[in-house]
N, C-alpha and C positions, 0 to 999 in steps of 0.2 A: 644565256638567253632562253634556251628551251625550258629550263627550270622555272624562270620567271614567267614565261608564257603559260606554263601548266598551272602555276600558282594563281595567276590572274584569271584563268579559265575556271579554276575551282571556286575562287571567291565569287566570280560572276554567277556561277551555278547555284551557290548557296544563297546569294541575294535573290536570284530569280525564284529559287524554291520557296524562300520565305515569303516573297511577295505573292507567289502563286497560292501558298497556303492561306495567307491573309485574305486574298481575294476570294478563295473558295469559301472561307468562313463568312466573309461579308455577304456573299451571294446566299449562303444558307440562312444567315440571319435575316436578310431581306425577304426571304421566302417564307419566313415563319408566319403562321396565321395570327390573326388578331387575338390578343389575350395570352400570347406566349411570348416571353422575353428571354433574352440570353445575355449572360455576362461571364467574364472569365475569372479564373482564380487559381488557387494552388492547393494541392492536397496536403493535409496536415495529419500526421499520425501521433497519437498521444505517447509521450515519452515517460519512462519511469527510470529513476536512478536506483541502482543496487549499491548501497553504501553501508559501511560499518557503523554500528551504534557506538562502539567503544574503540579507543585507540589500540593499535597493535600492529603486528607484522603479518603480512599476507603469507599464508602457508602454501596455498595452491589455488589455481584458477582453472575451472573445468570447461570454460567455453572459449570460443573464438568469435571474432566478428563475423556476422552472417549466420551464426548458428540459430536454430529455432529451439526455444526452450519452453517447457510447459510450466504452468503456475505451480509453485512449490518445489520445483527441482533445484538442486544445489548449483549455484553459480560460482561460489568461491568459499574457501575456508580460511579462517584467521588462526594464527598460532595461539594455543590456549594453555601452554605450560604453566604460567603463573596462576591462571584460574583453576587448573586442576589441583595445584598445591593448596589453594585457598579452599576448595571444596573438601579436600581431605581433612584439613584443619577444622572446618565447619562440621563435618560428620563426627569428628572426635568430640567436639564441643556438645553436640546433640547427645552422644552416647554418655558423656560425663553428666549432663543434665538429667538424663534418664536414671542414672545411678543415684544422683542426688534425690530424686523423687522417691526411690525405693528406700533410701536411708531415712528420709523424713517420715515416710509412712511407718517404718519400723519404730522410730522415736515416738510416734503417736501411740502405737500399740503399747509400748513400754510405759508411757506416761499415763495412759488410761488404766493400766494394771496397778500402777502406784496409786492412782486416785481411788480405785476400787478397794485397795488395801486400806487406805486412809479412811474411807467411809466405814468400813467394818470396825476398825479400831475406834473410830469416833462413837459409833453405836454401842460398842462394848463398854467404853468408858462412861457413857451416859447411863447405861444399865447399872454399872457398879456404883455410880454416884447416887442413883436412886435407892440402892441398898445400903448406902452409907459405908461402902467398902473402899471406894476410890475417892481421892480428894478432888475438889473443883479445879485445882491447877492442872491436873492431868487431863481433865476434859477440855480445858482451854488450849492445852498444848495440842491435843488431837484435832481440835477445830482448826488450829493454825496450820498443822500438817495437811489437813484436807484441803484447805484453801490454797496452799502452795502446790499441791498435786493438781488441783483443778486449773490453776494458772499454767502449769507445765503442759497440761493437755492443750490448752488454747495456744501456747507458744509453738508446740509441736505441729498443730494443724496449720498454723501460719507458715511454718517452715515448708510444709507440703505445698501450700499455695505458691510460695515464693519459688520453690524448685520447679513447679509446673510452669510458672511464668518464664523462668530462665530457659526451660526447654523450648517454649514457644518462640522466644527470641532467637535461640540458636537455630530452630527449624526455619524461621523466617529468613535468617541470614544464609542458611543453606539453599533455600529456594531462590533467593536473589542471585546467588552465585551460579546456581544451575541455569537461571534464566539468562544470565550473561553468557554462560557457555553455549546455550542454544542460539543466542543472538550472534555468536561468532561463526555460525554456519550461515552464510548469506544465501538466501533463496530468492527465486524469481517471484515477484509479487503477482504477475500476470503471465499469461501465455503470450509470447512475443518473440521478436527477432533481436539478436544482439546487434546494436548499431555501432557502439564503440566499446572496446576493452580498454579501460583507463589505468590499469595497474598490472604489475607483474609479480610473480612469487618473490618474496624477500623484501618487497617494498614496505616501508613503515608509514602507516596512515594515522592521521588524527581522528578524533570522533567526527563522524559524518563523512569520512573520506570515501570517495566513489571508486568502485572497481569496474563497473560496467553501466551502460545505458541500454535500455530495452525499448523497442517499439511495439506498442500494443496493437497487434494486427486486428483486433476486434473492435477498435475505436478509431475509425478513419472518417475524417471530415474534409470538406472543401470549403475554404473561406472565400467569400465573394463580397462585393459591395454593390448595394442598390441605391439609386437616387431616391430622394424624398417622394417623388411622384409615384414610385412603384412599390416602395417598401410597405406602405400601408395596405397594399393589396395582397401581401404574402402573410399567411398565418402560420403559426407554429404547428408542426406536424403535417403541413401540406406536402404533397408529393413533388418531387423534383427529378431532374435527369442530369446525369453527368456524362460528358464525352471527353475523354482524355486526348491530348495531342499525340500521345504515344500509341494510342489505339483508337483512331477516329471511327472505326466501323462498329465499335462496341457502344452500347447505350446502357449505362448503369443506373438502376433505380436507386433513389435516395429519398430523403424526407428532411424538411426544415427542422433543425433542432435548436436554433438560437437566432434571435434577432436583437441587435443592440438597442438599448433604450435611449441612447444619445447619439446624435449625428457627429460626424467629423468631416474634415476637409477631404477632398478627393485624393487618395494616395497616388503618389507619382507612378507606382508600378502597375496601376490598373487603368485599363482603357475600356471605356464603355461606349455603347452606341450614341450616348448623349453626353459628351464631355463638357457640356456647358453647365451641368448641374454642379453647384458649388459644394453641396453637403451630401455625404454618402452615409449609409448605414451598413455596418458590418453584419453579415448574415452567414450562418453556417448550415450546411446540409450534411447529414450523416448517412453513410452507406449502411445498408442492411447487414448486420453481423452474419447472417446466414450466407450472404453473397461472399463476404470476406472470407468466411471459413472454407468455402469452396475454391477460392482463387487467391489465397493468402500468399502464394509464392510470387505473385505479381504486385503485391502491395508495396509501394515505395513512397517515402515522404518527399515532398517537393515537386511532384509531377504537376505540370500545368494542364489546363483544360478548360472547358466551358460548362456552365451550369444553366439549365433551362428551368423556368418557373411558369406556372399558370397564374396570370394576373387578372383573370376574368373568371368568375365562378361558373359561367356558362361555356367557357372554352374547353376544348378537348385536345388531347395530344395528337399530333399528326402521326401518320404511319412511320415516318422516319425517326420518331422519338419513342416508339414503343420499345420496352426493354429488350435488349439483344446482348446476350452474354455468350462467351465462346463455348465451344464444345470441349469436353475433356481432351487434354493434350494439345489443344489449339493454342497457337502463340499469337501475340498482338500483331495486328496488321493495320 
């Protein structure tokens, strides 16, 4: 009986607290000056997946859930034994292609020497023919030899071009293998906090397999919904204020970053001061990255709160909605 009584008292206390909180916010909303409106929403943090481009086995994971990682830092490494063997083979192919170029260039030199000799012999035969010392048949033979030598030079130069092309192909294959090796080191695309660790060392993943999910602590928004009669008064870039349920004494400066171009029906999870409006527009307000950088340890996705807008160009923020951020070391209250 005592346990049931205590449980009943706790439930009653929670209900009373929730009701008191709702009443407090209703009173605050009712006291807002004209031209200032309030609606509630939920904090959203941009998520990034750290995934492998190629299939393979996870060699190591360097992060844990909750860790803060900097952009470009290593999150995980995949096993690269197969790629290392492929790279060694590709390097040997490049070296062989380079030797092929040297040999082809040597063949060109040899062919050009033979052509020069054939030219000398042709001129000598022509001189002897003019002096009636050598027959016409010998001159014709020298011309044929000269033509063969010239063709050999052209073929040797073509071999050089072919060898150079083969080397370029081998180098391209080596570069591709090296790029795949680099991709097997999985790095954080942004500075953020590890939300989920999705794989363990030894796991075999397919292409696109995820190892972790990061929360971008520099890209935090609150999504809210405004009725048709108010959304037209809110412009992109307009200042806004966010007050979180977890820290009701803080007033966080923000700005409107997105307004949906199409309306939708009122979401079930959203309660507004005017629940009779049938169509609502999704609006996002973005928190200043400088504020986030100073207080990123408190950034959490899913926190609920209220967002305030100026819906009248002549309206001004009341004193209670002037930006108020915690002092260094201060905890939410």
